[in-house]
All heavy atoms as TSV, in Angstrom:
chain	resi	resn	atom	element	x	y	z
A	1	MET	N	N	-5.460	-83.442	11.815
A	1	MET	CA	C	-5.476	-81.971	12.114
A	1	MET	C	C	-4.998	-81.231	10.794
A	1	MET	O	O	-4.028	-81.661	10.197
A	1	MET	CB	C	-4.523	-81.708	13.236
A	1	MET	CG	C	-4.376	-80.350	13.607
A	1	MET	SD	S	-3.182	-79.846	14.829
A	1	MET	CE	C	-3.823	-80.615	16.261
A	2	LYS	N	N	-5.605	-80.155	10.522
A	2	LYS	CA	C	-5.242	-79.319	9.383
A	2	LYS	C	C	-3.956	-78.626	9.637
A	2	LYS	O	O	-3.741	-78.005	10.714
A	2	LYS	CB	C	-6.390	-78.330	9.088
A	2	LYS	CG	C	-6.136	-77.575	7.815
A	2	LYS	CD	C	-7.331	-76.630	7.556
A	2	LYS	CE	C	-7.009	-75.781	6.310
A	2	LYS	NZ	N	-8.051	-74.838	6.082
A	3	GLU	N	N	-3.073	-78.629	8.667
A	3	GLU	CA	C	-1.810	-77.988	8.740
A	3	GLU	C	C	-1.941	-76.438	8.587
A	3	GLU	O	O	-2.683	-76.035	7.745
A	3	GLU	CB	C	-0.842	-78.523	7.761
A	3	GLU	CG	C	0.614	-78.085	7.879
A	3	GLU	CD	C	1.520	-78.817	6.903
A	3	GLU	OE1	O	1.244	-80.004	6.586
A	3	GLU	OE2	O	2.408	-78.157	6.330
A	4	GLN	N	N	-1.322	-75.670	9.415
A	4	GLN	CA	C	-1.325	-74.227	9.359
A	4	GLN	C	C	-0.543	-73.758	8.126
A	4	GLN	O	O	0.476	-74.310	7.749
A	4	GLN	CB	C	-0.827	-73.541	10.589
A	4	GLN	CG	C	-1.636	-73.735	11.801
A	4	GLN	CD	C	-2.998	-73.010	11.715
A	4	GLN	OE1	O	-3.101	-71.992	11.054
A	4	GLN	NE2	N	-3.997	-73.536	12.290
A	5	SER	N	N	-0.926	-72.584	7.518
A	5	SER	CA	C	-0.287	-72.143	6.385
A	5	SER	C	C	1.012	-71.337	6.717
A	5	SER	O	O	1.873	-71.145	5.846
A	5	SER	CB	C	-1.232	-71.132	5.613
A	5	SER	OG	O	-1.441	-69.957	6.397
A	6	GLY	N	N	1.125	-70.904	7.912
A	6	GLY	CA	C	2.276	-70.059	8.296
A	6	GLY	C	C	2.153	-68.610	7.962
A	6	GLY	O	O	2.990	-67.823	8.185
A	7	MET	N	N	1.009	-68.212	7.390
A	7	MET	CA	C	0.711	-66.835	7.040
A	7	MET	C	C	0.091	-66.164	8.227
A	7	MET	O	O	-0.871	-66.621	8.778
A	7	MET	CB	C	-0.146	-66.717	5.790
A	7	MET	CG	C	-0.364	-65.222	5.382
A	7	MET	SD	S	-1.272	-65.164	3.868
A	7	MET	CE	C	0.034	-65.711	2.710
A	8	ILE	N	N	0.681	-65.027	8.649
A	8	ILE	CA	C	0.183	-64.284	9.760
A	8	ILE	C	C	-0.129	-62.833	9.264
A	8	ILE	O	O	0.783	-62.244	8.658
A	8	ILE	CB	C	1.135	-64.205	10.967
A	8	ILE	CG1	C	1.356	-65.601	11.441
A	8	ILE	CG2	C	0.578	-63.370	12.064
A	8	ILE	CD1	C	2.437	-65.759	12.455
A	9	VAL	N	N	-1.313	-62.352	9.590
A	9	VAL	CA	C	-1.650	-60.934	9.278
A	9	VAL	C	C	-1.955	-60.232	10.598
A	9	VAL	O	O	-2.808	-60.634	11.315
A	9	VAL	CB	C	-2.885	-60.883	8.326
A	9	VAL	CG1	C	-3.288	-59.410	8.121
A	9	VAL	CG2	C	-2.573	-61.483	6.992
A	10	GLY	N	N	-1.183	-59.222	10.944
A	10	GLY	CA	C	-1.434	-58.436	12.064
A	10	GLY	C	C	-2.348	-57.295	11.700
A	10	GLY	O	O	-2.311	-56.729	10.626
A	11	ILE	N	N	-3.190	-56.945	12.661
A	11	ILE	CA	C	-4.261	-55.890	12.423
A	11	ILE	C	C	-4.186	-54.866	13.551
A	11	ILE	O	O	-4.321	-55.125	14.697
A	11	ILE	CB	C	-5.626	-56.422	12.271
A	11	ILE	CG1	C	-5.697	-57.503	11.173
A	11	ILE	CG2	C	-6.698	-55.399	12.118
A	11	ILE	CD1	C	-7.031	-58.207	11.059
A	12	ASP	N	N	-3.913	-53.600	13.177
A	12	ASP	CA	C	-3.935	-52.440	14.051
A	12	ASP	C	C	-5.252	-51.723	13.701
A	12	ASP	O	O	-5.350	-51.078	12.715
A	12	ASP	CB	C	-2.702	-51.571	13.788
A	12	ASP	CG	C	-2.656	-50.341	14.732
A	12	ASP	OD1	O	-3.510	-50.256	15.648
A	12	ASP	OD2	O	-1.794	-49.483	14.504
A	13	TRP	N	N	-6.209	-51.839	14.562
A	13	TRP	CA	C	-7.561	-51.374	14.206
A	13	TRP	C	C	-7.789	-49.922	14.690
A	13	TRP	O	O	-7.126	-49.439	15.600
A	13	TRP	CB	C	-8.601	-52.367	14.784
A	13	TRP	CG	C	-8.671	-52.505	16.266
A	13	TRP	CD1	C	-7.928	-53.247	17.010
A	13	TRP	CD2	C	-9.455	-51.704	17.160
A	13	TRP	NE1	N	-8.198	-53.143	18.349
A	13	TRP	CE2	C	-9.156	-52.165	18.450
A	13	TRP	CE3	C	-10.331	-50.736	17.035
A	13	TRP	CZ2	C	-9.774	-51.585	19.576
A	13	TRP	CZ3	C	-11.003	-50.208	18.113
A	13	TRP	CH2	C	-10.669	-50.676	19.444
A	14	SER	N	N	-8.768	-49.289	14.086
A	14	SER	CA	C	-9.209	-48.003	14.467
A	14	SER	C	C	-10.762	-47.888	14.094
A	14	SER	O	O	-11.288	-48.888	13.611
A	14	SER	CB	C	-8.457	-46.872	13.876
A	14	SER	OG	O	-8.587	-46.836	12.517
A	15	ALA	N	N	-11.328	-46.803	14.379
A	15	ALA	CA	C	-12.816	-46.623	14.217
A	15	ALA	C	C	-13.193	-46.802	12.771
A	15	ALA	O	O	-14.314	-47.390	12.466
A	15	ALA	CB	C	-13.287	-45.362	14.793
A	16	ASP	N	N	-12.490	-46.249	11.819
A	16	ASP	CA	C	-12.981	-46.198	10.431
A	16	ASP	C	C	-12.155	-47.028	9.388
A	16	ASP	O	O	-12.614	-47.252	8.282
A	16	ASP	CB	C	-13.087	-44.804	9.873
A	16	ASP	CG	C	-11.769	-44.029	9.996
A	16	ASP	OD1	O	-10.836	-44.513	10.508
A	16	ASP	OD2	O	-11.732	-42.873	9.464
A	17	SER	N	N	-10.954	-47.468	9.812
A	17	SER	CA	C	-10.149	-48.268	8.927
A	17	SER	C	C	-9.166	-49.090	9.754
A	17	SER	O	O	-8.951	-48.827	10.937
A	17	SER	CB	C	-9.383	-47.446	7.886
A	17	SER	OG	O	-8.417	-46.655	8.576
A	18	HIS	N	N	-8.544	-50.095	9.144
A	18	HIS	CA	C	-7.677	-50.978	9.885
A	18	HIS	C	C	-6.309	-51.111	9.016
A	18	HIS	O	O	-6.475	-51.405	7.860
A	18	HIS	CB	C	-8.181	-52.334	10.105
A	18	HIS	CG	C	-9.665	-52.243	10.727
A	18	HIS	ND1	N	-9.839	-51.605	11.968
A	18	HIS	CD2	C	-10.848	-52.663	10.318
A	18	HIS	CE1	C	-11.163	-51.664	12.232
A	18	HIS	NE2	N	-11.756	-52.307	11.257
A	19	THR	N	N	-5.204	-50.969	9.641
A	19	THR	CA	C	-3.944	-51.100	9.007
A	19	THR	C	C	-3.531	-52.617	9.231
A	19	THR	O	O	-3.532	-53.052	10.406
A	19	THR	CB	C	-2.855	-50.244	9.599
A	19	THR	OG1	O	-3.277	-48.838	9.382
A	19	THR	CG2	C	-1.523	-50.413	8.812
A	20	CYS	N	N	-3.336	-53.247	8.120
A	20	CYS	CA	C	-2.954	-54.745	8.205
A	20	CYS	C	C	-1.596	-54.916	7.740
A	20	CYS	O	O	-1.070	-54.154	6.939
A	20	CYS	CB	C	-3.897	-55.549	7.343
A	20	CYS	SG	S	-5.679	-55.304	7.716
A	21	TYR	N	N	-0.956	-55.887	8.296
A	21	TYR	CA	C	0.489	-56.202	7.986
A	21	TYR	C	C	0.710	-57.683	7.695
A	21	TYR	O	O	0.434	-58.539	8.547
A	21	TYR	CB	C	1.448	-55.772	9.038
A	21	TYR	CG	C	2.869	-55.898	8.693
A	21	TYR	CD1	C	3.455	-55.010	7.787
A	21	TYR	CD2	C	3.663	-56.930	9.196
A	21	TYR	CE1	C	4.798	-55.163	7.447
A	21	TYR	CE2	C	4.978	-57.023	8.888
A	21	TYR	CZ	C	5.555	-56.161	7.976
A	21	TYR	OH	O	6.830	-56.369	7.653
A	22	ASP	N	N	1.030	-58.035	6.462
A	22	ASP	CA	C	1.358	-59.387	6.059
A	22	ASP	C	C	2.837	-59.678	6.433
A	22	ASP	O	O	3.672	-59.193	5.728
A	22	ASP	CB	C	1.057	-59.579	4.503
A	22	ASP	CG	C	1.371	-60.883	4.030
A	22	ASP	OD1	O	2.107	-61.708	4.654
A	22	ASP	OD2	O	0.932	-61.200	2.947
A	23	LEU	N	N	3.029	-60.430	7.443
A	23	LEU	CA	C	4.377	-60.691	7.964
A	23	LEU	C	C	5.224	-61.461	6.893
A	23	LEU	O	O	6.418	-61.174	6.723
A	23	LEU	CB	C	4.333	-61.473	9.264
A	23	LEU	CG	C	4.262	-60.688	10.523
A	23	LEU	CD1	C	2.893	-60.003	10.658
A	23	LEU	CD2	C	4.531	-61.513	11.699
A	24	LYS	N	N	4.620	-62.403	6.208
A	24	LYS	CA	C	5.412	-63.203	5.273
A	24	LYS	C	C	5.816	-62.420	4.069
A	24	LYS	O	O	7.011	-62.527	3.636
A	24	LYS	CB	C	4.504	-64.407	4.762
A	24	LYS	CG	C	5.309	-65.485	4.135
A	24	LYS	CD	C	4.335	-66.655	3.944
A	24	LYS	CE	C	5.214	-67.843	3.470
A	24	LYS	NZ	N	4.318	-69.104	3.378
A	25	ALA	N	N	5.016	-61.523	3.558
A	25	ALA	CA	C	5.302	-60.710	2.344
A	25	ALA	C	C	5.935	-59.384	2.745
A	25	ALA	O	O	6.381	-58.659	1.864
A	25	ALA	CB	C	4.040	-60.421	1.583
A	26	ASP	N	N	5.946	-59.031	4.075
A	26	ASP	CA	C	6.553	-57.826	4.571
A	26	ASP	C	C	5.938	-56.628	3.878
A	26	ASP	O	O	6.524	-55.816	3.383
A	26	ASP	CB	C	8.101	-57.842	4.381
A	26	ASP	CG	C	8.747	-56.717	5.159
A	26	ASP	OD1	O	8.231	-56.223	6.139
A	26	ASP	OD2	O	9.883	-56.266	4.718
A	27	LYS	N	N	4.559	-56.538	3.938
A	27	LYS	CA	C	3.854	-55.444	3.311
A	27	LYS	C	C	2.625	-55.072	4.175
A	27	LYS	O	O	2.053	-55.935	4.856
A	27	LYS	CB	C	3.398	-55.775	1.938
A	27	LYS	CG	C	2.233	-56.766	1.790
A	27	LYS	CD	C	1.768	-56.913	0.387
A	27	LYS	CE	C	0.565	-57.749	0.327
A	27	LYS	NZ	N	-0.067	-57.860	-0.917
A	28	SER	N	N	2.308	-53.831	4.138
A	28	SER	CA	C	1.098	-53.333	4.916
A	28	SER	C	C	0.095	-52.769	3.921
A	28	SER	O	O	0.385	-52.453	2.768
A	28	SER	CB	C	1.575	-52.308	5.880
A	28	SER	OG	O	2.042	-51.131	5.224
A	29	PHE	N	N	-1.150	-52.842	4.426
A	29	PHE	CA	C	-2.277	-52.288	3.549
A	29	PHE	C	C	-3.448	-51.895	4.517
A	29	PHE	O	O	-3.415	-52.334	5.645
A	29	PHE	CB	C	-2.721	-53.404	2.526
A	29	PHE	CG	C	-3.099	-54.687	3.152
A	29	PHE	CD1	C	-4.446	-54.937	3.477
A	29	PHE	CD2	C	-2.154	-55.633	3.457
A	29	PHE	CE1	C	-4.797	-56.193	4.036
A	29	PHE	CE2	C	-2.497	-56.821	4.005
A	29	PHE	CZ	C	-3.847	-57.076	4.286
A	30	LYS	N	N	-4.285	-51.155	4.024
A	30	LYS	CA	C	-5.410	-50.688	4.825
A	30	LYS	C	C	-6.691	-51.282	4.289
A	30	LYS	O	O	-6.863	-51.428	3.046
A	30	LYS	CB	C	-5.564	-49.171	4.898
A	30	LYS	CG	C	-4.572	-48.544	5.828
A	30	LYS	CD	C	-4.895	-47.120	6.039
A	30	LYS	CE	C	-3.969	-46.616	7.076
A	30	LYS	NZ	N	-4.389	-45.339	7.675
A	31	ILE	N	N	-7.671	-51.555	5.156
A	31	ILE	CA	C	-9.024	-51.919	4.773
A	31	ILE	C	C	-9.989	-51.025	5.444
A	31	ILE	O	O	-9.726	-50.595	6.641
A	31	ILE	CB	C	-9.361	-53.397	5.087
A	31	ILE	CG1	C	-9.254	-53.734	6.603
A	31	ILE	CG2	C	-8.431	-54.360	4.237
A	31	ILE	CD1	C	-9.863	-55.013	6.940
A	32	PRO	N	N	-11.167	-50.726	4.951
A	32	PRO	CA	C	-12.096	-49.919	5.641
A	32	PRO	C	C	-12.836	-50.810	6.683
A	32	PRO	O	O	-12.858	-52.031	6.536
A	32	PRO	CB	C	-13.082	-49.454	4.592
A	32	PRO	CG	C	-12.925	-50.527	3.460
A	32	PRO	CD	C	-11.497	-51.048	3.525
A	33	ASP	N	N	-13.379	-50.182	7.768
A	33	ASP	CA	C	-14.101	-50.824	8.717
A	33	ASP	C	C	-15.529	-51.007	8.189
A	33	ASP	O	O	-16.417	-50.304	8.505
A	33	ASP	CB	C	-14.091	-50.075	10.044
A	33	ASP	CG	C	-14.856	-50.788	11.138
A	33	ASP	OD1	O	-14.869	-52.002	11.156
A	33	ASP	OD2	O	-15.475	-50.145	11.983
A	34	SER	N	N	-15.708	-52.031	7.305
A	34	SER	CA	C	-16.940	-52.326	6.706
A	34	SER	C	C	-17.025	-53.753	6.291
A	34	SER	O	O	-16.021	-54.450	6.305
A	34	SER	CB	C	-17.102	-51.413	5.434
A	34	SER	OG	O	-16.153	-51.793	4.430
A	35	VAL	N	N	-18.215	-54.138	5.922
A	35	VAL	CA	C	-18.302	-55.576	5.492
A	35	VAL	C	C	-17.380	-55.820	4.247
A	35	VAL	O	O	-16.724	-56.826	4.141
A	35	VAL	CB	C	-19.786	-55.875	5.124
A	35	VAL	CG1	C	-19.973	-57.272	4.433
A	35	VAL	CG2	C	-20.644	-55.864	6.426
A	36	LYS	N	N	-17.402	-54.844	3.331
A	36	LYS	CA	C	-16.574	-55.003	2.116
A	36	LYS	C	C	-15.113	-55.081	2.463
A	36	LYS	O	O	-14.298	-55.840	1.833
A	36	LYS	CB	C	-16.760	-53.862	1.187
A	36	LYS	CG	C	-18.144	-53.974	0.389
A	36	LYS	CD	C	-18.115	-53.033	-0.818
A	36	LYS	CE	C	-19.411	-53.086	-1.514
A	36	LYS	NZ	N	-19.580	-54.228	-2.296
A	37	GLY	N	N	-14.680	-54.335	3.474
A	37	GLY	CA	C	-13.255	-54.374	3.943
A	37	GLY	C	C	-12.850	-55.735	4.523
A	37	GLY	O	O	-11.869	-56.308	4.203
A	38	TYR	N	N	-13.819	-56.325	5.296
A	38	TYR	CA	C	-13.551	-57.593	5.886
A	38	TYR	C	C	-13.635	-58.733	4.825
A	38	TYR	O	O	-12.885	-59.684	4.873
A	38	TYR	CB	C	-14.534	-57.934	7.057
A	38	TYR	CG	C	-14.340	-56.969	8.230
A	38	TYR	CD1	C	-15.356	-56.153	8.649
A	38	TYR	CD2	C	-13.154	-56.929	8.928
A	38	TYR	CE1	C	-15.159	-55.281	9.678
A	38	TYR	CE2	C	-12.995	-56.076	9.953
A	38	TYR	CZ	C	-14.009	-55.216	10.413
A	38	TYR	OH	O	-13.804	-54.443	11.402
A	39	GLU	N	N	-14.541	-58.572	3.839
A	39	GLU	CA	C	-14.619	-59.551	2.784
A	39	GLU	C	C	-13.335	-59.585	1.961
A	39	GLU	O	O	-12.834	-60.625	1.621
A	39	GLU	CB	C	-15.766	-59.205	1.874
A	39	GLU	CG	C	-17.192	-59.553	2.399
A	39	GLU	CD	C	-18.276	-59.101	1.540
A	39	GLU	OE1	O	-18.062	-58.264	0.585
A	39	GLU	OE2	O	-19.431	-59.593	1.746
A	40	ARG	N	N	-12.787	-58.391	1.719
A	40	ARG	CA	C	-11.477	-58.245	0.969
A	40	ARG	C	C	-10.412	-59.072	1.799
A	40	ARG	O	O	-9.649	-59.843	1.260
A	40	ARG	CB	C	-11.116	-56.844	0.735
A	40	ARG	CG	C	-9.747	-56.719	0.123
A	40	ARG	CD	C	-9.392	-55.296	-0.019
A	40	ARG	NE	N	-7.904	-55.160	-0.058
A	40	ARG	CZ	C	-7.244	-54.188	0.234
A	40	ARG	NH1	N	-7.847	-53.034	0.720
A	40	ARG	NH2	N	-5.891	-54.217	0.187
A	41	LEU	N	N	-10.365	-58.756	3.064
A	41	LEU	CA	C	-9.366	-59.349	3.889
A	41	LEU	C	C	-9.426	-60.868	3.879
A	41	LEU	O	O	-8.460	-61.609	3.724
A	41	LEU	CB	C	-9.404	-58.876	5.311
A	41	LEU	CG	C	-8.394	-59.298	6.350
A	41	LEU	CD1	C	-6.965	-58.806	5.830
A	41	LEU	CD2	C	-8.720	-58.815	7.718
A	42	LEU	N	N	-10.611	-61.379	4.055
A	42	LEU	CA	C	-10.820	-62.876	4.141
A	42	LEU	C	C	-10.630	-63.460	2.731
A	42	LEU	O	O	-10.135	-64.618	2.616
A	42	LEU	CB	C	-12.180	-63.165	4.612
A	42	LEU	CG	C	-12.395	-62.778	6.152
A	42	LEU	CD1	C	-13.843	-62.999	6.512
A	42	LEU	CD2	C	-11.491	-63.577	7.054
A	43	ASN	N	N	-10.947	-62.778	1.653
A	43	ASN	CA	C	-10.788	-63.347	0.315
A	43	ASN	C	C	-9.303	-63.327	-0.068
A	43	ASN	O	O	-8.808	-64.313	-0.650
A	43	ASN	CB	C	-11.590	-62.555	-0.769
A	43	ASN	CG	C	-13.040	-62.827	-0.615
A	43	ASN	OD1	O	-13.420	-63.955	-0.244
A	43	ASN	ND2	N	-13.865	-61.840	-1.082
A	44	ASP	N	N	-8.593	-62.231	0.299
A	44	ASP	CA	C	-7.134	-62.183	-0.014
A	44	ASP	C	C	-6.292	-63.050	0.876
A	44	ASP	O	O	-5.197	-63.478	0.376
A	44	ASP	CB	C	-6.663	-60.724	0.151
A	44	ASP	CG	C	-7.221	-59.834	-0.951
A	44	ASP	OD1	O	-7.864	-60.253	-1.911
A	44	ASP	OD2	O	-7.014	-58.581	-0.883
A	45	TYR	N	N	-6.728	-63.402	2.064
A	45	TYR	CA	C	-5.976	-64.157	2.976
A	45	TYR	C	C	-6.815	-65.325	3.610
A	45	TYR	O	O	-7.007	-65.319	4.806
A	45	TYR	CB	C	-5.363	-63.310	4.102
A	45	TYR	CG	C	-4.437	-62.285	3.519
A	45	TYR	CD1	C	-4.851	-61.009	3.155
A	45	TYR	CD2	C	-3.080	-62.616	3.459
A	45	TYR	CE1	C	-3.916	-60.093	2.637
A	45	TYR	CE2	C	-2.120	-61.676	2.966
A	45	TYR	CZ	C	-2.593	-60.480	2.554
A	45	TYR	OH	O	-1.650	-59.502	2.062
A	46	PRO	N	N	-7.274	-66.198	2.838
A	46	PRO	CA	C	-8.202	-67.238	3.307
A	46	PRO	C	C	-7.617	-68.218	4.313
A	46	PRO	O	O	-8.284	-68.834	5.161
A	46	PRO	CB	C	-8.724	-68.027	2.093
A	46	PRO	CG	C	-7.578	-67.802	1.093
A	46	PRO	CD	C	-7.080	-66.404	1.403
A	47	GLU	N	N	-6.254	-68.383	4.343
A	47	GLU	CA	C	-5.635	-69.361	5.190
A	47	GLU	C	C	-4.893	-68.673	6.336
A	47	GLU	O	O	-4.170	-69.375	7.104
A	47	GLU	CB	C	-4.622	-70.239	4.391
A	47	GLU	CG	C	-5.335	-71.051	3.244
A	47	GLU	CD	C	-6.232	-72.076	3.819
A	47	GLU	OE1	O	-5.940	-72.737	4.861
A	47	GLU	OE2	O	-7.265	-72.352	3.259
A	48	ALA	N	N	-4.903	-67.419	6.439
A	48	ALA	CA	C	-4.114	-66.659	7.425
A	48	ALA	C	C	-4.622	-66.813	8.837
A	48	ALA	O	O	-5.811	-66.969	9.112
A	48	ALA	CB	C	-4.046	-65.176	7.006
A	49	VAL	N	N	-3.682	-66.603	9.718
A	49	VAL	CA	C	-4.008	-66.402	11.129
A	49	VAL	C	C	-3.967	-64.897	11.378
A	49	VAL	O	O	-3.010	-64.264	10.988
A	49	VAL	CB	C	-2.971	-67.116	12.057
A	49	VAL	CG1	C	-3.228	-66.734	13.512
A	49	VAL	CG2	C	-3.010	-68.559	11.827
A	50	PHE	N	N	-5.027	-64.380	12.005
A	50	PHE	CA	C	-5.116	-62.905	12.212
A	50	PHE	C	C	-4.793	-62.632	13.653
A	50	PHE	O	O	-5.334	-63.216	14.540
A	50	PHE	CB	C	-6.525	-62.337	11.839
A	50	PHE	CG	C	-6.879	-62.610	10.433
A	50	PHE	CD1	C	-7.696	-63.650	10.062
A	50	PHE	CD2	C	-6.334	-61.731	9.446
A	50	PHE	CE1	C	-7.939	-63.842	8.680
A	50	PHE	CE2	C	-6.716	-61.980	8.071
A	50	PHE	CZ	C	-7.490	-63.031	7.707
A	51	VAL	N	N	-3.864	-61.634	13.839
A	51	VAL	CA	C	-3.495	-61.178	15.173
A	51	VAL	C	C	-3.926	-59.733	15.269
A	51	VAL	O	O	-3.564	-58.844	14.469
A	51	VAL	CB	C	-1.973	-61.289	15.373
A	51	VAL	CG1	C	-1.592	-60.828	16.746
A	51	VAL	CG2	C	-1.500	-62.722	15.126
A	52	ILE	N	N	-4.782	-59.439	16.267
A	52	ILE	CA	C	-5.468	-58.176	16.344
A	52	ILE	C	C	-4.998	-57.452	17.611
A	52	ILE	O	O	-4.960	-58.010	18.700
A	52	ILE	CB	C	-6.982	-58.292	16.370
A	52	ILE	CG1	C	-7.489	-59.014	15.141
A	52	ILE	CG2	C	-7.659	-56.904	16.438
A	52	ILE	CD1	C	-8.922	-59.402	15.090
A	53	GLU	N	N	-4.540	-56.157	17.414
A	53	GLU	CA	C	-4.071	-55.366	18.550
A	53	GLU	C	C	-5.218	-55.275	19.593
A	53	GLU	O	O	-6.465	-55.016	19.213
A	53	GLU	CB	C	-3.786	-53.931	17.974
A	53	GLU	CG	C	-3.443	-53.007	19.149
A	53	GLU	CD	C	-3.338	-51.558	18.574
A	53	GLU	OE1	O	-4.208	-51.161	17.857
A	53	GLU	OE2	O	-2.391	-50.892	18.985
A	54	GLU	N	N	-4.883	-55.351	20.813
A	54	GLU	CA	C	-5.825	-55.214	21.904
A	54	GLU	C	C	-6.092	-53.717	22.214
A	54	GLU	O	O	-5.171	-52.891	22.164
A	54	GLU	CB	C	-5.331	-55.915	23.132
A	54	GLU	CG	C	-6.235	-55.790	24.316
A	54	GLU	CD	C	-5.694	-56.428	25.595
A	54	GLU	OE1	O	-4.619	-56.927	25.505
A	54	GLU	OE2	O	-6.453	-56.499	26.579
A	55	ALA	N	N	-7.275	-53.293	22.477
A	55	ALA	CA	C	-7.662	-52.027	22.857
A	55	ALA	C	C	-7.137	-51.732	24.289
A	55	ALA	O	O	-7.191	-52.620	25.142
A	55	ALA	CB	C	-9.171	-51.710	22.830
A	56	THR	N	N	-6.694	-50.517	24.472
A	56	THR	CA	C	-6.237	-50.120	25.803
A	56	THR	C	C	-7.224	-49.140	26.399
A	56	THR	O	O	-7.871	-48.300	25.653
A	56	THR	CB	C	-4.836	-49.465	25.836
A	56	THR	OG1	O	-4.874	-48.342	24.931
A	56	THR	CG2	C	-3.783	-50.481	25.330
A	57	THR	N	N	-7.430	-49.117	27.614
A	57	THR	CA	C	-8.328	-48.234	28.348
A	57	THR	C	C	-7.567	-47.406	29.311
A	57	THR	O	O	-6.532	-47.898	29.891
A	57	THR	CB	C	-9.463	-48.873	29.028
A	57	THR	OG1	O	-8.933	-49.824	30.011
A	57	THR	CG2	C	-10.326	-49.697	28.033
A	58	GLY	N	N	-8.053	-46.286	29.570
A	58	GLY	CA	C	-7.476	-45.362	30.644
A	58	GLY	C	C	-6.435	-44.546	30.202
A	58	GLY	O	O	-5.679	-43.837	30.435
């Protein structure tokens, strides 16, 4: 079994951009809601576990 890196990135999403938070480095950053934004996220954090905020309705 592959060992986890321990890096967790939380994502608070919205329609046009997403605020991301690197728990290990204690820093936040934004990415656009686009292919380039997701490519940046995956390239910068290739071993991370991503935790995404759930949408609420009502």
